[in-house]
TORRO-793391 format. One record per residue: residue in one letter; x, y negated, z negated of N, C-alpha, C in turn. Coordinates in steps of 0.1 Angstrom, whole numbers, plus 5000, padded with zeros to 4 digits. Each point is the difference from the previous one (the first is absolute). Layout:
BEGIN
[r 'A' [X Y Z] [X Y Z] [X Y Z]]
...
This chain:
BEGIN
[r 'M' [5094 5051 4945] [4999 4999 5014] [4995 4984 5004]]
[r 'F' [4990 4995 4994] [4996 4988 5003] [5002 4990 4988]]
[r 'G' [5003 4989 5001] [5002 4989 4990] [4992 4987 5002]]
[r 'V' [4997 4993 4989] [4993 4988 5001] [5007 4990 5012]]
[r 'G' [4992 4996 5007] [5005 4989 5011] [5003 5008 5013]]
[r 'D' [5000 5014 5002] [5003 5007 5011] [4988 4996 5011]]
[r 'K' [5005 5001 5011] [4989 4999 5012] [4998 5014 5005]]
[r 'V' [4988 5004 5000] [4996 5014 5004] [4989 5000 5011]]
[r 'I' [5000 5010 5009] [4991 5002 5010] [4990 5012 4997]]
[r 'C' [4987 4999 5001] [4993 5011 4995] [4999 5009 5014]]
[r 'I' [5004 5012 4996] [5000 5011 5011] [4990 5010 4999]]
[r 'N' [4990 5000 4991] [4989 5009 4998] [4990 4992 4991]]
[r 'D' [4988 4997 5007] [4990 4995 4993] [4988 5010 4998]]
[r 'S' [5001 5012 5005] [4990 5010 5001] [4996 5004 4986]]
[r 'V' [4987 5003 4998] [4994 5005 4988] [4992 5013 5005]]
[r 'G' [5004 5013 4993] [4992 5011 5002] [4987 5000 4999]]
[r 'A' [4991 5006 5006] [4986 5001 5001] [4996 5002 4984]]
[r 'D' [5006 5009 4993] [4997 5004 4987] [5004 4989 4990]]
[r 'K' [5008 4990 5003] [5003 4990 4992] [4994 4987 5002]]
[r 'V' [4992 4998 5010] [4995 4987 5005] [4991 4994 4989]]
[r 'E' [4992 5006 4993] [4992 4995 4989] [5007 4995 4989]]
[r 'E' [5011 5008 4996] [5008 4997 4989] [5009 4987 5003]]
[r 'V' [5004 4999 5011] [5008 4988 5003] [4992 4988 5002]]
[r 'K' [4987 5000 5005] [4992 4990 5002] [4996 4995 4984]]
[r 'E' [4998 5009 4990] [4998 4996 4988] [5012 4993 4991]]
[r 'I' [5012 5003 5004] [5012 4995 4993] [5005 4988 5008]]
[r 'Y' [5002 5001 5012] [5005 4988 5008] [4990 4992 5007]]
[r 'L' [5000 4987 4996] [4991 4990 5008] [5007 4997 5013]]
[r 'N' [5013 4999 5001] [5007 4997 5011] [5012 5012 5003]]
[r 'W' [5000 5002 5012] [5008 5011 5004] [5011 4994 5010]]
[r 'V' [5011 5009 5003] [5011 4996 5009] [4996 5004 5014]]
[r 'K' [5006 4993 5011] [4999 5003 5012] [5013 5004 5007]]
[r 'R' [4998 5011 5007] [5012 5006 5009] [5007 4989 5007]]
[r 'D' [5013 5001 5001] [5009 4990 5007] [5001 4986 4994]]
[r 'K' [4993 4997 4991] [5001 4986 4994] [5012 5000 4990]]
[r 'E' [5006 4988 4999] [5011 4997 4992] [4995 4995 4984]]
[r 'Y' [5006 5004 4991] [4996 4997 4987] [5013 4996 4991]]
[r 'H' [4998 4996 4989] [5011 4996 4991] [4997 5007 4985]]
[r 'V' [5009 5007 4996] [4998 5007 4987] [5000 4990 4989]]
[r 'R' [4991 5000 4992] [4999 4991 4989] [5001 5008 4985]]
[r 'G' [4999 5013 5002] [5002 5008 4987] [5000 5016 5004]]
[r 'V' [5007 5005 4991] [5002 5016 5002] [4995 5006 4987]]
[r 'Y' [4992 5012 5002] [4997 5008 4988] [5006 5013 5002]]
[r 'D' [5006 5005 4989] [5004 5014 4999] [4989 5010 4998]]
[r 'N' [4989 4994 4995] [4988 5010 4996] [5004 5014 4993]]
[r 'D' [5009 4998 4990] [5005 5011 4992] [5006 5011 5007]]
[r 'G' [5005 4997 5012] [5006 5009 5008] [4991 5010 5008]]
[r 'I' [4988 4996 5000] [4989 5008 5008] [5001 4996 5015]]
[r 'V' [4998 4988 5004] [5001 4996 5012] [5004 4983 5001]]
[r 'P' [5011 4996 5004] [5004 4987 5001] [4991 4992 5007]]
[r 'G' [4997 4987 4997] [4992 4992 5007] [5004 4986 5001]]
[r 'I' [4996 4993 5011] [5004 4985 5001] [4988 4992 5000]]
[r 'L' [5002 4986 4996] [4990 4990 5000] [5006 4991 5010]]
[r 'L' [4992 4993 5008] [5004 4992 5012] [4995 4986 4999]]
[r 'E' [5008 4989 5004] [4998 4986 4998] [4986 4996 5008]]
[r 'E' [4997 5008 5011] [4988 4996 5008] [4988 5008 4997]]
[r 'V' [5001 5010 4991] [4988 5008 4997] [4998 5000 4984]]
[r 'H' [4989 4995 4996] [4997 5002 4986] [4987 5006 4998]]
[r 'N' [4999 5009 4989] [4990 5006 4995] [4998 4998 4984]]
[r 'F' [4987 5002 4996] [4998 5000 4987] [5004 5011 4992]]
[r 'P' [5006 4998 4987] [5004 5011 4993] [4989 5010 4997]]
[r 'V' [5002 5013 5001] [4990 5011 4997] [5006 5011 4993]]
[r 'R' [4993 5010 4994] [5004 5011 4996] [5006 5008 5011]]
[r 'I' [5012 5005 5000] [5005 5008 5010] [4999 5015 4995]]
[r 'P' [4993 5008 5007] [4997 5013 4996] [5013 5009 4998]]
[r 'L' [5009 4998 5009] [5012 5008 4999] [5009 4999 4988]]
[r 'T' [5000 4986 4996] [5008 4997 4988] [4993 4997 4987]]
[r 'G' [4988 4998 5003] [4991 4996 4988] [5001 4986 4994]]
[r 'K' [5009 4993 5007] [5002 4985 4997] [4991 4990 5007]]
[r 'I' [4998 4989 4994] [4993 4990 5006] [5012 4989 5006]]
[r 'Q' [5000 5001 5013] [5009 4989 5006] [4995 4999 5016]]
[r 'E' [5007 4990 5006] [4996 4997 5013] [5004 5013 5008]]
[r 'P' [4992 5004 5009] [5004 5013 5007] [5010 4996 5009]]
[r 'A' [5011 5008 5001] [5012 4999 5010] [4999 5009 5010]]
[r 'F' [5008 4997 5011] [4999 5007 5011] [5011 5010 5001]]
[r 'A' [4999 5013 5005] [5011 5010 5000] [5011 4994 5009]]
[r 'T' [5012 5004 4994] [5011 4994 5008] [5002 5007 5013]]
[r 'W' [4995 5012 5002] [5001 5008 5014] [4993 4992 5010]]
[r 'R' [4992 4992 4996] [4992 4991 5010] [5007 4991 5007]]
[r 'F' [5012 4997 4995] [5010 4989 5005] [5013 5002 5004]]
[r 'R' [5006 4993 5008] [5015 5002 5001] [5004 4984 5000]]
[r 'K' [5014 5000 4996] [5005 4986 4999] [5001 4993 5014]]
[r 'A' [4997 4988 5001] [5000 4992 5014] [5017 4999 5003]]
[r 'A' [5001 5000 5012] [5013 4999 5005] [5006 4986 4997]]
[r 'E' [5009 4996 4995] [5004 4987 4998] [5010 4995 5012]]
[r 'Q' [4997 4988 5005] [5008 4997 5012] [5009 4987 4996]]
[r 'H' [5012 5004 4997] [5011 4990 4995] [5005 4993 5013]]
[r 'T' [5001 4987 5002] [5006 4994 5013] [5011 4989 4992]]
[r 'T' [5011 5002 5002] [5011 4990 4997] [5002 4990 5012]]
[r 'A' [5006 4989 4997] [5004 4990 5009] [5008 5007 5010]]
[r 'A' [5010 5007 4994] [5011 5007 5010] [4992 5009 5009]]
[r 'A' [4991 5008 4996] [4994 5009 5009] [4992 4992 5010]]
[r 'E' [4993 4990 4997] [4992 4992 5010] [5011 4995 5009]]
[r 'V' [5011 4995 4997] [5010 4995 5011] [5005 5010 5007]]
[r 'E' [5002 5012 4995] [5005 5010 5009] [4989 5005 5008]]
[r 'E' [4987 5001 4998] [4989 5002 5008] [4997 4991 5011]]
[r 'E' [5003 4987 4997] [4999 4988 5009] [5012 5002 5011]]
[r 'T' [5011 5003 4995] [5011 5002 5008] [4998 5010 5011]]
[r 'L' [4994 5012 4994] [5000 5011 5009] [4988 4997 5012]]
[r 'I' [4992 4991 4997] [4989 4998 5009] [5005 4990 5010]]
[r 'T' [5010 4989 4996] [5002 4990 5010] [5012 5006 5008]]
[r 'V' [5008 5011 4997] [5012 5003 5009] [4996 5007 5012]]
């Protein structure tokens, strides 16, 4: 779904009331809704739940209860969507300019 270098937007930064303490222990830094990030790594987590690491957010490696591994905690992929890429070619710019001036 996501690959290294992808631009993503956080669509869900919420934490359930029953998970707040656990998240505070594991994550020193958390994501913010509607903010753009860049994927720097992807974890399969043994097929349990995929997660991504972000260029703009770093946390210390800890023991992850779900997998039993020591690693930097990743963010669940469902918290993000790919950012829409805006490609503008010179031809498209000329066409747009022509439409405005006519």
